[in-house]
N, C-alpha and C positions, 0 to 999 in steps of 0.2 A: 502495499500499499502505500502510496506516495504520501508526504508530509502533509502536501497542500490538504490531504484528504480528510486528515484526522484534527484540524486545525478549529472547525466549528464545535468538534466533541471537549474540544477546550474552552471555547469558547460559552458551552452551555452550562459548563463545570465551574466559570468565572461568577457569570450568571446567578448561578442557583448556590453557588456558597458548595460548593462539594468538595469534601475532603478527599477524596476515595471515591473512584467510581468505573464502572464498566462499559463499553460500549461495542458490541461484538467483539471483534478480536483486538482491541484498544482499552488497556488498563490505563489508568492514570492517578496520581495523589498530588495533594496540594503540598508543596514545601515549604517552610514558613523560615522564617528568619530574613533581616534586611526592612526596609520598609519601603524603599522607593518601588517596587517590582512587586509582580505574581510572579510565583516559579511555579512550574507543574515539571513531575516525571513522567513520560509518558513511554508506553511499552507498546509496539505494533510492529507485525510482522517477524517477531525475534528479536528486534531492535532496540535500544535503549536510547532516547532525549531529553534534552531538556527543553521548554520551551517558557522563554521568559515574556513576561507582557512588560512594557517599561512606561513611564508616565512619561505624556506628552509634554515635552518642553524646547525653552529655545538650546538647549542641549543634544537635543535630535538621541537618545538614550543609546536606542535601540540599534539603530543604525552605525553610531561611535562604534561600540560593543563590535557590530560586527566586522568593523572597517579593521576594529584592532586586531578581533580574532584569525582574519583572511589576512593581514599583513605578518603576522606570527608564521602562520602553516604555508606563508609566501617565502618566507625566510628560513625553514627547516627549522624552527624551534619548537621544541614541543614541550612547551609552557602555558599552554591553554587549550581547551577542546576546542575541537574542529568543528568550524561552523558548518550551516547545514544550509539557513534561508534566512532571508530578513523579509520580514512583511512590518511595512512602515503604513501599508494604504489604509487600515481600519477597514477595510470593508468586510472580514471576516471576525477578526478578534476586536476586541473593543479597543483597543490602545497597540501601538507601535509593539512588534514583537522579536526576538531573533531567537532563531533553534540551532542547537547545537549539542554534538553527540554527549550522553551523558557517560561522567566521568566515575569509575569504580577507585574505592576509598572515602577518606572523608577528611576533614580538617584537623588542621594544628590547633594547639595552642590550649589554655592559656598561657601552658609553661612548654620551655622547649628543651629537648635534648640536646647535647651536640653538635647532634647527626643534623637535625633538625632546624639547628639555627643557621651552619652552613649550607642547608640545601637553601635556604632562605636569603641566603647570602648569593649563593649562584645563581639563583632564578633573575634577582635584582640586576648582576651584575649582566646576564645577558640578555634582559628585557633592554639597561641602558647602551648596549653595543648596538644597538638600533637605533642609527643616527638620520635624521632626517637630511634629505639629499636633494637634488633635483627629480632623480626619479621617484621619490618616495614621498615628496612634498606634496602631492594634493592625497596621499593615501588615508589621512587624516588631519581633522582641526586642530588647535592648540589644546595641549591639555588642560582640561576645565584645572579653576584656580591656579592656576599659573600665568599672573598676570604681569611678568615681567615687570615689575617695578612697584615700590616700597608704599605706596600712597592711595591706591584702592584698597591695600588691604589694611593700614592705619583708618584708613576714611569706614569699613568693615566695625572696625572694634567700635568706634565710636559710635556707631549705629546701633551695633549687638548693646552698649552700655544704656544708650537711650532709650530703647525701646522696652528692655526687659529690667534694668537697674530698679527702676521706681517698685516694678510690683515682684521684684526680688526682697527689698526692703517691706517694703507691704506685707507680707504673706511669708517669709520665713522666721521663724524666732532668732533667728542672727543673721537678720538678711540687712541690715543697715550695714553690719560691721562686714558681711560681705561685700556687699557694693563699693564698701571703702577699699576694701582689699583690690577690688578688682581696679578700680578707678587708679588706684595707684599702680597695678602693675601697666595700664594702657599709657600711663603717663612715662616709665621707665623706658618701655618696649618704644615709646613715641623717640624718645631721647636716645636711646643706643640705635635706632636705625637713621636719626636723621644726623646722627655723627659718624656712622658707619662709611665706609670706603671703598664697597663691595658696590659692582655696577651690573644688577639683572635683567637691564635689559637685553632685548635682542638684537644678533648681530654682534654683541659682545663674544659669545663662548657657542660653540656646538650644539645645536637642540637635539633630544634623544626621546626616544618612547620614554614615556614615564607612564606608570600604571596610578596616580593620584592617589589612589584607595589600598593601604598596605593590613588590611585588617583581616588577620587571621582564618577568620570565618569562612574567608574567601579563598582559601586555602586547598585543596584534595593532592590526598597523600594514600596508594595502599600499602605504605612501610617496604618497598622493595624500588621501586621505577622513579621516575622524576617529581618533582614537587610541581604542582601546576597551578594557576589562577582563573578564578572567573572571575565575574562582576568587572569589565572594563570599560565600563556606562562613561568613567569619566576621561578617559587614557586619551594620551595624544602628542603631541610634541612638546616636550616641555623642558625645564632646568632638572639635570639629575641630583645636582645639589638639594634642590628643594624635596623631590623625592625621596634622597636619603634622609632629609630630615626629620621629615612626617614618619618616618620607621622609627626615630627615636621616642616623636612626643605622640604619636598614634592613640588613641585612651585602650584602644584593644589590642595594645602590645606592652600595656602596662605590668602584665605579669612576667616581665624578664628583670633579668637583674640590673643592677647599673653595670655589672661586669660586663652582662651579655649584650649589653647596649652598645660600650666601651668596644668589645669585639668585634659586631658588626664596622660600627664606625671605622676603626684602627684596619681590619681588611679589605674592606672596601678600595680597590684599585679605580683611584682618581683616573677620569676621561685624557685620554692624551689630547693634547694641546689646548687644554681647559685650565692655564694659570692663576685664573679667578676663584677655583673651584672653594677651595677650603674658607676665602674669604667671604665667600656667599654662603655657604654652609654654618657658618659662625651667626650670621645676618640673617637668612630663615631658622637656625636654631629657636633667636629673641622670637621670632615674630609665631611660629608655632607653637611654643612653650605657652603663649600669650593667647592666641586663637582657641587653642583647645579647651578651655575654661569655658568661653563664650559659645562655643558649639552645644557642650554638653550644660552651660545657663538654658541654650534655646529648648533644648531635648526634655529638661525639668520643666519648664514654660508646659510644652506640648502633652508632656505627660500628664498635666494638670489641668488644662485647658481646652485640648483637642490639639489635633493636627495644626502647625503653624501651613502647611503648604498640601498639596497633593499626596495621597500615599497610597497608595494600592495594597499594602499590608501594615497594622496595626506592630508597632515595635515594642516587642518583649518584657523589656524593663518597664518595671514600674517606680512613683516617683522617687522612692524612699531609697533603690539600688541607683538610680539615677544621680540621688542629691548626693550620696557616699561618692561615687564617682566625678561630680564637679568639684566635690570641697576634697579630693585628694589631688587631683589635677591643678587645681588651683593650689594648695600648698606646693605643688612639685613645680611650677614654673614660679614663685616668688623664691626658691634656692635657686633657680638659675638666673632668674634677672636681679633680685631685690638685695 
């Protein structure tokens, strides 16, 4: 059976909210996790597929993910599932969708063995080895959140503080103190980036393929073969120093020890011809260490008030868990910047 022949079955499952269903020789189940998409595991004709419905927005998530998977496949890199179909028409499925082969195995984390840590590093090195050039320039757009300028990030931080700071002060027992800590953090980050001599602009260093999202929940490993990654909906051409910095500060890698983070950082092979890499890395460390508490503050607001934007899955973490992550991440950022 062609993939196109069972898309209607997935569409019906989404409309009905079915978690498990059978339609003739098609078996499917909803796979939960994440928030911006709806993922289905479909078995048809002895083959297994993932069908991912994506939020329709300016990022063109389904097309971006399909492009990244296709690029990796054409480069001969076994780092992701094999792409099968992109359906952005919304004529059958209610949202743009990407279909790829289902991968055997499960995700890493939250803690990692030495072998698993080495595989994470190896996979990032291979991803970053794909450089943007004339033959690949049109394969993908720029990576999401790689803005090549500090000013948009600082404006975003000030916007987060204005949008959620008063709510935090009014609704959390320690809200006023937490808001004050965030205010100091933004001021210190602004000072640090204003005095930095790092130059993040395009044309100053080679762009490479960047994942943007190093969440270990998006890894797939069977314990034997290569480490692979799913969820490439933010991927594109970007700054490898920013991608490496997110490995240190992403909340999903909070289970790693400082020694493991240092091991990753020390053994990462700097890109050839990128003399300003470490200077940019230090600047992105300052920025991302500050940005992550605000991303968790937004998640905390959403956990208590409903989604802040269109989401196809409700996040699994409740308000108490998100608050713990927020406070812990804020403390980590303060230890780095203050």
